[in-house]
C-alpha positions in Angstrom: 24.6 30.6 -2.1 24.6 28.6 1.2 20.8 27.8 1.0 21.4 26.5 -2.7 24.0 24.2 -1.5 21.9 23.1 1.4 19.0 22.2 -0.8 21.3 20.2 -3.1 23.4 18.3 -0.7 22.2 18.8 2.9 25.6 17.6 4.3 25.1 16.4 7.9 28.2 14.5 8.8 28.9 13.0 12.3 32.1 10.7 12.0 34.1 8.7 14.5 37.6 8.0 13.4 40.8 6.8 14.9 43.8 8.6 13.5 46.8 8.1 15.8 46.0 4.4 16.9 45.7 1.9 14.3 44.6 -0.8 16.8 41.6 1.3 17.7 38.4 0.2 15.8 36.4 2.6 13.6 33.0 2.8 11.8 32.4 5.9 9.6 29.4 5.6 7.2 29.0 8.0 4.4 25.7 8.6 2.3 26.5 9.6 -1.3 24.4 11.7 -3.8 23.8 8.5 -5.8 21.8 7.0 -2.9 24.5 4.5 -1.7 26.4 3.9 1.6 30.3 3.7 1.7 32.6 3.4 4.6 35.4 6.0 5.2 38.7 4.7 6.6 41.0 7.3 8.1 43.3 5.0 10.2 46.2 5.4 7.7 45.9 9.2 7.8 44.4 9.3 4.3 40.8 9.4 3.1 40.1 5.8 1.8 36.6 4.9 0.5 35.5 1.3 1.0 32.2 -0.1 -0.4 29.4 -0.8 2.1 26.3 -2.7 1.3 23.0 -1.1 2.4 20.7 -4.1 3.2 17.7 -1.7 3.5 17.9 -0.2 0.0 14.9 -2.1 -1.4 12.8 -1.2 1.6 13.6 2.5 1.6 11.2 5.2 0.2 13.0 8.3 -1.1 16.7 9.3 -1.4 18.9 8.9 1.6 19.2 12.4 3.2 20.8 12.4 6.6 22.5 9.5 8.8 23.5 8.9 12.5 25.3 6.0 14.1 24.9 4.9 17.8 27.0 1.8 18.6 26.3 -0.6 15.7 22.8 0.8 14.8 22.6 3.1 11.7 19.8 5.5 11.5 18.9 7.5 8.4 16.1 9.7 7.1 15.0 10.2 3.5 13.7 12.8 1.1 10.3 11.2 1.6 10.3 12.4 5.2 10.9 8.8 6.7 13.3 7.7 9.4 14.7 4.1 9.2 17.1 2.1 11.3 19.3 -1.0 10.7 22.0 -2.8 12.5 25.2 -3.0 10.5 26.3 -6.4 9.3 22.9 -7.9 10.3 20.7 -8.3 7.2 16.9 -8.4 7.9 17.0 -5.6 10.7 15.7 -2.9 8.5 12.9 -1.0 10.4 10.7 2.1 9.5 10.6 4.1 12.7 8.6 7.2 12.2 7.6 10.0 9.7 10.2 12.6 10.7 9.3 15.1 8.0 11.8 16.8 5.8 14.8 17.4 8.0 18.6 17.4 8.3 21.5 17.4 10.9 20.6 13.9 12.3 22.7 13.0 15.3 22.6 10.8 18.5 23.5 11.2 22.1 25.1 8.9 24.7 21.8 7.4 25.6 20.8 6.7 22.0 18.3 9.5 21.7 18.1 11.1 18.2 18.2 14.8 17.4 17.6 16.6 14.1 16.6 20.0 12.7 13.4 20.6 10.9 13.7 24.1 9.6 14.7 26.1 12.7 13.0 23.5 15.0 15.0 21.2 17.3 13.3 17.7 17.3 14.1 14.8 19.6 13.1 11.2 19.0 13.4 8.2 21.4 13.8 5.0 19.2 13.4 2.8 22.2 9.9 4.0 23.1 8.8 5.7 19.8 8.4 9.1 21.4 8.7 12.1 18.9 8.7 15.6 20.3 9.6 19.2 19.1 11.9 20.7 21.9 11.8 24.3 20.6 12.9 26.8 18.0 16.6 27.8 17.6 17.1 31.5 16.5 19.6 30.5 13.9 19.1 28.8 10.5 20.5 25.2 10.2 23.3 25.3 7.6 24.7 21.8 8.3 25.2 19.3 11.1 24.6 18.8 14.9 27.3 17.1 17.0 28.0 16.5 20.7 31.3 17.7 22.3 32.0 17.6 26.1 28.3 16.9 26.7 27.1 20.0 24.8 25.3 20.1 21.4 26.6 22.2 18.6 25.1 23.3 15.2 26.8 24.3 12.0 25.2 27.5 11.2 26.4 31.2 11.3 29.7 29.8 12.7 29.0 27.1 15.3 26.0 27.6 17.5 25.9 26.1 21.1 22.4 24.7 21.4 20.6 24.9 24.7 18.6 21.7 24.7 16.5 22.7 27.6 15.6 26.1 26.0 16.5 26.2 22.2 15.5 29.9 22.0 18.4 30.6 24.3 21.1 29.2 22.1 24.1 31.4 21.2 26.9 31.6 18.7 29.8 29.7 20.2 32.6 30.5 17.8 32.9 32.3 14.3 34.3 30.3 11.4 35.5 33.1 9.0 36.0 31.9 5.3 34.5 28.6 6.1 31.0 27.3 5.3 30.9 23.9 7.2 28.1 21.6 6.2 29.3 18.8 8.5 30.8 18.4 11.9 33.1 15.3 12.5 34.1 13.7 15.7 37.4 11.8 15.3 39.1 9.9 18.2 42.8 10.5 18.4 43.2 8.4 21.4 41.2 6.3 23.8 40.6 9.4 25.9 40.5 12.2 23.4 38.2 13.2 20.4 38.9 15.9 17.8 36.1 17.8 15.9 36.5 18.4 12.2 34.3 20.4 9.8 33.4 19.3 6.2 33.2 22.1 3.7 32.8 22.0 -0.1 36.2 21.8 -2.1 36.4 25.3 -3.5 38.5 23.9 -6.5 36.8 20.5 -7.1 33.5 18.5 -6.6 34.5 16.7 -3.4 34.7 17.9 0.2 37.5 18.9 2.6 38.0 17.7 6.2 39.1 20.7 8.3 40.3 20.5 11.9 38.5 22.7 14.5 40.1 23.5 17.9 36.8 23.6 19.9 38.5 24.5 23.1 40.5 27.6 21.8 37.6 28.3 19.2 40.0 28.2 16.2 39.7 26.7 12.8 43.1 24.9 12.0 44.3 23.0 8.9 42.8 20.6 6.3 43.3 17.0 7.2 42.3 15.5 3.8 39.8 15.6 0.9 36.9 13.3 0.1 36.6 12.6 -3.6 33.0 11.6 -3.3 29.9 14.0 -3.4 28.6 13.3 0.1 25.2 14.1 1.4 25.9 12.9 5.0 28.0 10.8 7.3 27.9 9.1 10.8 30.4 7.8 13.3 30.3 5.9 16.5 31.7 8.9 18.6 29.1 11.5 17.3 27.4 11.3 20.7 30.3 12.7 22.5 31.4 9.3 23.9 35.1 8.7 24.0 36.5 5.7 22.2 38.2 4.7 25.5 36.5 3.2 28.5 34.1 5.5 30.6 32.7 4.1 33.9 29.0 4.9 34.0 28.0 3.1 37.2 30.0 1.8 40.3 27.9 0.1 43.0 29.6 -1.3 46.1 27.6 -3.5 48.5 29.3 -3.6 52.1 29.5 -6.8 54.1 26.5 -6.7 56.5 27.2 -9.0 59.4 28.3 -12.2 57.9 26.8 -11.7 54.5 29.7 -10.9 52.1 29.8 -7.8 50.0 29.9 -7.4 46.3 30.8 -4.9 43.5 29.1 -4.0 40.2 31.1 -1.9 37.8 29.5 -0.9 34.3 31.5 1.0 31.7 30.8 2.0 28.2 32.8 2.7 24.9 31.6 4.6 21.8 31.7 1.3 19.7 29.8 -1.8 20.4 33.0 -3.6 21.5 32.7 -5.7 24.6 34.6 -4.8 27.9 36.4 -7.4 30.1 36.6 -6.6 34.0 39.2 -8.1 36.2 39.5 -8.1 40.0 41.7 -10.4 42.0 42.8 -12.3 38.8 39.0 -13.0 38.2 37.8 -11.7 34.6 34.2 -11.6 33.5 32.2 -9.6 31.0 29.4 -8.5 33.5 31.5 -6.4 36.0 29.9 -8.1 38.9 32.2 -9.6 41.6 30.7 -11.6 44.5 31.5 -12.5 47.3 33.9 -9.9 48.6 35.2 -9.4 52.2 35.9 -6.1 53.7 38.9 -4.3 52.0 40.3 -2.3 49.0 40.0 -3.8 45.6 41.5 -2.6 42.1 39.4 -3.3 39.0 41.0 -3.4 35.6 39.0 -2.9 32.4 39.9 -3.5 28.7 37.9 -3.2 25.6 37.9 -5.3 22.6 39.2 -2.5 20.5 42.3 -2.0 22.7 41.4 0.8 25.3 42.0 0.2 29.0 41.1 1.9 32.4 41.4 1.1 36.1 39.5 1.9 39.2 39.4 1.2 42.9 36.7 0.4 45.3 36.5 0.1 49.1 34.2 -2.6 50.6 33.2 -1.8 54.1 31.6 -3.8 57.0 28.6 -3.2 59.0 26.3 -5.0 61.6 23.5 -7.1 60.1 20.1 -5.6 60.2 17.6 -6.6 62.9 13.9 -5.6 63.6 10.6 -6.3 65.2 7.2 -6.5 63.4 3.6 -5.9 64.7 0.5 -6.7 62.6 -3.2 -6.0 62.8 -5.7 -8.3 61.1 -7.6 -7.5 57.9 -11.4 -7.0 59.0 -14.3 -8.1 56.7 -12.0 -8.8 53.9 -11.7 -5.0 53.3 -7.9 -4.9 52.9 -7.4 -3.0 56.2 -4.5 -5.0 57.7 -1.4 -3.1 58.9 2.3 -3.8 59.7 4.5 -1.7 62.0 8.3 -2.2 61.7 10.7 -1.3 64.4 14.4 -1.4 63.3 16.8 -2.8 66.1 20.1 -2.8 64.1 21.3 -0.9 61.2 21.8 2.8 60.2 19.0 5.1 59.3 17.4 6.2 57.0 15.7 2.9 56.3 13.7 1.8 53.2 10.9 -0.8 53.3 9.4 -2.7 50.3 6.5 -5.2 50.6 6.0 -7.8 47.9 8.7 -6.2 45.7 6.7 -2.9 45.5 8.6 0.5 45.3 10.2 1.1 48.7 9.0 3.6 51.1 10.7 5.4 54.1 7.7 4.9 56.4 7.9 1.9 58.8 4.0 1.8 59.0 2.5 -0.2 56.1 -1.4 0.0 55.8 -4.1 -1.2 53.5 -3.0 -4.9 53.5 -5.5 -7.7 52.7 -5.1 -10.9 54.8 -2.3 -13.2 53.5 1.4 -14.0 53.5 3.9 -11.3 52.5 7.6 -10.7 51.6 9.4 -7.8 53.3 12.7 -6.3 52.2 14.4 -3.8 54.5 17.5 -1.7 53.4 19.6 0.8 55.6 21.7 3.7 54.4 24.7 1.4 54.1 22.6 -0.8 51.6 22.5 -3.6 54.0 19.5 -5.8 53.2 17.2 -8.0 55.3 14.6 -10.2 53.7 11.9 -11.7 55.9 8.2 -12.7 55.8 5.0 -11.7 57.8 1.3 -12.8 57.7 -1.8 -10.6 58.1 -4.7 -12.4 59.6 -8.4 -12.1 58.8 -11.5 -11.6 60.8 -15.1 -11.4 59.4 -18.6 -11.2 61.2 -21.5 -12.7 59.4 -23.2 -10.8 56.6 -26.4 -9.2 58.0 -28.4 -10.1 54.8 -31.2 -12.8 54.4 -32.1 -12.5 50.8 -31.4 -10.8 47.5 -34.2 -10.5 45.0 -33.1 -9.8 41.3 -35.4 -8.6 38.6 -34.0 -9.1 35.1 -33.5 -6.1 32.7 -35.2 -5.9 29.4 -33.5 -5.0 26.3 -32.4 -1.5 27.7 -29.5 -0.7 30.0 -31.7 0.6 32.8 -34.4 -2.1 33.5 -33.0 -4.4 36.2 -33.7 -4.1 39.9 -32.2 -5.6 43.1 -34.1 -5.8 46.5 -32.4 -6.6 49.6 -33.8 -8.2 52.8 -31.6 -7.5 55.8 -31.3 -9.8 58.9 -33.2 -8.8 61.9 -31.6 -7.6 64.1 -28.8 -6.3 62.0 -26.6 -4.3 64.6 -24.4 -1.5 63.2 -26.1 -1.8 59.6 -25.7 1.5 57.7 -27.1 0.3 54.2 -25.6 -0.8 51.0 -24.1 0.8 47.8 -24.1 -0.4 44.2 -21.1 -0.1 41.8 -19.2 2.1 44.2 -22.0 4.7 44.5 -23.3 6.3 47.8 -24.4 4.2 50.6 -28.2 4.3 50.9 -30.5 3.0 53.7 -33.4 2.0 51.3 -33.0 -1.7 50.2 -34.0 -1.2 46.6 -31.8 -0.5 43.6 -33.5 0.2 40.3 -32.4 1.2 36.9 -29.7 -1.4 36.5 -28.3 -2.6 33.4 -28.0 -6.2 32.5 -24.4 -7.6 33.5 -22.5 -7.8 36.6 -22.7 -5.3 39.4 -20.8 -4.9 42.7 -22.9 -4.9 45.7 -21.5 -3.7 49.1 -23.2 -4.1 52.4 -21.9 -1.6 55.0 -22.0 -1.8 58.7 -20.2 0.2 61.4 -17.3 -2.4 61.5 -17.3 -4.1 58.0 -17.9 -3.8 54.3 -19.1 -6.9 52.6 -18.6 -7.2 48.8 -20.3 -9.4 46.4 -21.0 -9.6 42.7 -24.5 -9.9 41.3 -25.7 -10.5 37.7 -28.7 -8.9 36.2 -30.1 -11.2 33.5 -31.9 -10.0 30.3 -35.7 -10.6 30.1 -36.9 -11.1 26.6 -38.9 -8.0 25.6 -42.4 -8.0 24.2 -42.2 -7.9 20.5 -44.7 -5.4 19.1 -47.0 -5.7 16.0 -46.3 -2.9 13.6 -48.2 -2.1 10.4 -48.6 0.9 8.1 -51.4 2.8 6.3 -50.0 4.5 3.3 -51.1 7.5 1.3 -49.0 7.5 -1.9 -47.9 10.7 -3.4 -50.4 12.4 -5.6 -48.1 12.3 -8.6 -44.7 11.0 -9.6 -41.9 13.0 -8.0 -44.1 14.9 -5.4 -43.5 15.1 -1.7 -47.2 14.9 -0.5 -47.3 11.2 0.4 -47.9 10.1 4.0 -48.2 7.0 6.2 -49.7 6.2 9.6 -48.3 3.7 11.9 -50.4 1.2 13.6 -48.7 -0.3 16.6 -50.1 -2.9 19.0 -48.9 -5.6 21.5 -46.3 -3.0 22.9 -45.3 -1.8 26.4 -46.6 1.7 26.6 -45.7 4.5 26.3 -44.0 4.1 22.9 -42.3 6.7 20.7 -41.2 6.7 17.0 -38.4 7.9 15.0 -38.3 8.1 11.2 -34.9 8.2 9.4 -33.0 8.9 12.7 -35.1 11.9 13.8 -35.8 12.5 17.5 -38.1 10.0 19.1 -41.7 11.4 19.5 -45.3 10.2 20.0 -46.3 11.0 16.4 -47.5 8.0 14.4 -48.6 9.9 11.2 -45.9 11.4 8.8 -46.8 13.6 5.9 -45.1 15.5 3.2 -43.2 12.5 2.2 -41.7 11.3 -1.2 -41.8 7.8 -2.4 -38.9 5.7 -1.1 -37.4 3.6 1.8 -37.8 4.9 5.3 -36.0 3.7 8.4 -38.6 3.4 11.3 -37.6 2.8 14.9 -40.1 2.1 17.5 -39.2 2.5 21.3 -41.4 1.0 24.0 -41.9 2.0 27.6 -38.8 -0.1 28.6 -36.6 1.7 26.2 -36.4 -1.4 23.9 -36.1 -0.2 20.2 -37.2 -2.2 17.2 -36.1 -1.2 13.7 -38.2 -1.8 10.5 -37.7 -0.7 6.9 -40.8 0.7 5.4 -41.5 1.4 1.7 -43.9 4.2 0.5 -44.7 3.3 -3.0 -44.7 5.9 -5.8 -47.8 7.0 -7.8 -48.5 4.8 -10.7 -50.7 6.1 -13.8 -53.6 3.9 -14.5 -55.1 5.2 -17.8 -58.6 6.4 -17.4 -61.7 5.8 -19.6 -62.6 8.9 -21.5 -65.8 9.8 -23.5 -66.4 13.0 -25.5 -69.5 14.8 -26.4 -68.8 17.6 -29.0 -71.1 20.3 -30.3 -69.7 22.2 -33.3 -69.4 26.0 -33.4 -71.6 28.1 -35.8 -69.7 30.5 -38.0 -72.7 32.8 -38.9 -74.1 33.3 -35.4 -70.6 33.3 -33.9 -71.7 30.6 -31.5 -68.9 28.8 -29.8 -68.6 25.1 -29.8 -69.1 22.8 -26.7 -67.0 19.8 -25.5 -68.0 17.6 -22.5 -65.6 15.0 -21.3 -66.6 12.2 -19.0 -63.7 10.5 -17.3 -63.8 7.4 -15.2 -61.2 5.2 -13.7 -59.2 4.2 -10.6 -58.2 7.6 -9.5 -61.6 9.3 -9.8 -62.9 11.9 -9.5 -61.1 13.4 -12.5 -61.1 16.8 -14.1 -59.9 18.0 -17.5 -58.1 21.1 -18.5 -58.7 22.7 -22.1 -57.9 26.2 -23.3 -56.3 27.2 -20.0 -59.3 26.3 -17.8 -60.1 23.3 -15.7 -63.5 21.5 -15.6 -64.8 18.6 -13.5 -65.5 15.4 -15.3 -69.0 15.6 -17.0 -69.1 19.4 -17.1 -69.5 21.1 -20.5 -66.9 23.6 -21.7 -67.5 26.3 -24.4 -64.7 26.6 -27.1 -64.3 28.3 -30.5 -63.7 26.2 -33.5 -60.2 24.6 -33.5 -58.0 21.7 -32.4 -57.3 21.3 -28.7 -55.1 19.1 -26.5 -57.0 18.3 -23.3 -55.1 17.3 -20.1 -56.8 14.8 -17.8 -56.1 15.3 -14.1 -56.8 13.3 -10.9 -58.4 14.9 -7.8 -54.8 15.6 -6.6 -54.1 17.5 -9.7 -51.9 14.9 -11.3 -51.9 14.8 -15.1 -52.5 11.2 -16.3 -53.5 11.4 -19.8 -54.0 13.9 -22.8 -56.6 13.5 -25.6 -57.3 15.6 -28.8 -60.6 17.6 -29.1 -61.8 19.0 -32.4 -64.4 21.7 -32.5 -65.7 22.0 -36.0 -67.3 25.1 -37.6 -70.6 25.0 -39.3 -73.7 27.1 -40.0 -77.0 25.6 -39.0 -79.0 28.6 -40.4 -77.9 27.7 -44.0 -76.1 31.0 -44.5 -72.7 30.7 -46.3 -69.8 30.5 -44.0 -67.6 32.8 -46.1 -69.0 35.8 -44.5 -68.2 37.5 -41.2 -70.1 37.9 -38.1 -69.9 40.5 -35.2 -72.1 40.2 -32.2 -74.6 42.9 -31.5 -73.8 43.2 -27.8 -71.0 42.3 -25.3 -70.6 42.5 -21.5 -66.9 43.1 -20.6 -67.2 42.3 -16.8 -64.6 39.5 -16.6 -67.2 36.7 -16.0 -65.8 34.6 -18.8 -68.9 35.1 -21.0 -69.0 37.7 -23.8 -66.2 39.7 -22.3 -64.6 40.5 -25.6 -66.0 42.0 -29.0 -64.4 40.2 -31.8 -65.3 39.2 -35.3 -66.0 35.7 -36.4 -64.8 34.8 -39.9 -64.6 31.6 -41.6 -61.5 29.7 -42.7 -61.6 31.3 -46.1 -60.5 34.6 -44.8 -56.8 35.1 -45.0 -56.6 38.7 -43.5 -58.7 41.4 -42.1 -58.8 44.7 -40.1 -61.4 45.2 -37.5 -62.1 48.7 -36.1 -64.5 50.1 -33.4 -65.5 53.7 -33.1 -67.4 55.6 -30.3 -70.2 58.0 -31.0 -67.8 60.8 -31.6 -66.1 58.9 -34.4 -63.0 58.4 -32.3 -61.4 54.9 -32.9 -61.3 53.0 -29.7 -60.0 49.6 -30.9 -58.2 48.1 -34.0 -57.0 44.5 -34.7 -55.7 42.5 -37.6 -55.3 39.3 -35.4 -58.0 36.4 -35.3 -59.3 35.8 -32.0 -58.4 39.2 -30.5 -61.1 41.4 -29.4 -61.9 44.6 -27.7 -62.4 44.5 -23.9 -64.3 47.7 -23.7 -61.2 49.8 -22.6 -59.4 52.7 -24.2 -55.9 53.5 -22.9 -56.6 50.9 -20.2 -59.7 53.0 -19.0 -63.3 51.4 -19.1 -65.5 53.0 -21.8 -69.1 54.0 -21.0 -72.0 51.7 -21.9 -73.8 52.6 -25.1 -73.8 52.0 -28.8 -70.5 51.8 -30.8 -70.0 51.4 -34.5 -67.7 48.7 -36.0 -66.1 48.3 -39.4 -64.6 45.0 -40.7 -62.7 44.8 -44.0 -61.7 41.2 -45.1 -59.5 39.5 -47.8 -60.5 35.9 -48.7 -58.3 33.2 -50.2 -59.5 34.3 -53.7 -58.0 37.8 -52.9 -61.5 39.3 -52.8 -62.1 42.3 -50.7 -65.3 42.3 -48.5 -66.4 45.1 -46.2 -68.8 44.8 -43.3 -70.0 47.5 -40.8 -72.6 47.6 -38.0 -73.2 48.6 -34.5 -72.9 46.9 -31.2 -74.1 47.7 -27.7 -71.6 47.8 -24.8 -73.5 46.7 -21.7 -72.1 47.3 -18.2 
């Protein structure tokens, strides 16, 4: 039941209210379930709802889900998982801060850091620096709100859970809340120096919510203060961080009088609201809390906030001797930044701190690593007495032991430049030189330098001399690149190739095709037609990129001539076809009846119609032509008879391998049988063109004489019978 209410309303309420003192200011912002903000006024002791305009409504993505208030800045998250901020009563200050994820229980601490629960994870966000981090996992579910009380963080969960911010896993139940399911926790100031905590729970007899007092110190749930008529999703107040409405001194700095220099006092206080504070000392009032000059003695400081709270404190300004010291410097040698300063305090109380040029102070009186020049020094003792003074680091530099620097320009690669040094002679104490912070080397040549600026350092036993040199870029030699192409043998194939021809280049050179590794290869095979990215790298590592096109195969129709010899029906002689093909892609071949023949070679074919495929030497089909083999009888015998050869040789040489009858076109059906010498049938067919291959049950039959019988039915339904013998030759 609780989880259902959480999903529907997620009431996370942190409210700052002033019940007892009508003069104390208040700002309590509620987020309703209809995506609006209202202000809750409890100064009269009743729950009054006042309209509050949301200047960010048109810039917000999602339903308002959870809110927090730190001084006059309102923070709220939405169901879209986004965190926004706006300054109340200042239109145009809406700002999207961060993607917070779906979360609830939004609150703020005294420093303005935000906290919320994402599931069981405790999350912290610094809106001043934009830093988001997950602190850890709390071992209790989040049933409602987070709130600070007496500098501790509490969560509405199974009762009230005290959150260990440093180690959320160590969080424990602080108090039980029997018969109460608090969705929100509310901080209400009852005076300038006291806050009370209230819980918000659903009205068991209505649609609103009840405000119930919680005695945090004695761990008790007390009476109901009032009811809220609205359906509230969340709320925020200026005291949810745990700050009191009254004045709290956060910093008190007292500067003693040092010698004749007067002292001063700086007091900094805070209130939960954004109200200003007036500070008064010796009838002098200001808004900064800084009073100067002040002589030795005790002073009372009165503070009053704009919303009516007051506080007092006292300070003691002491008097000490003025600081005094001596300084000893050593010079910076060879402009290497090795000057030093030694400080000896003469007056003042230790420990001392020393700051040069406004840098962070150090406790050491010995300052090293100083280049030549003028400096500011600030010295401070334990009594915060200050002394400001100046000192100067001198410079000394022997001549550089170098006569000449020879610079060779780089090519288009990062490693082609070179520097050669000519040292003076004699060069006492010379150790060598380094380039770009590298090791010192005795040899005077530095190679493999990229174009641009480099730091050269000459090193002797007493000095280091720094200089900047520039490596220019020498225009590279542009190579001449051409290609010899072998286009693919047919459209869509990957058997194309190209060879690169490279001249006028600095050797050795390498090649890359389509971002492959560079190699010395210049011929590339197995290529499809298309665009290729070619890169050529010369011996100086310069790279030239070219785009090369390998064209696809284009069919050029060949010239085809035919020589046809008709088939003879009586003698069962096949016809012949000889195709001669010429053209741009010669030599050609032609394919007919499942076999391939070179152009000009004769093929033997039974009578019939054929589609002949013309192919190039690379086996690419480029044309098809029809070939017709007619059937005729040159002997004068009628073609309505049948013919069976007298012998056949089934040796798979493509010639006379099958024994089959030859019948003319007038025969509509037939049956052909072959018998061995024992009268056993070895072959039967009724299909034209099908013949006996000399086998029975897939076993070769012996050579010899076999008898055949042929029965035919012509288109006149006349029956004809033929028989004879045939010799099987092995």
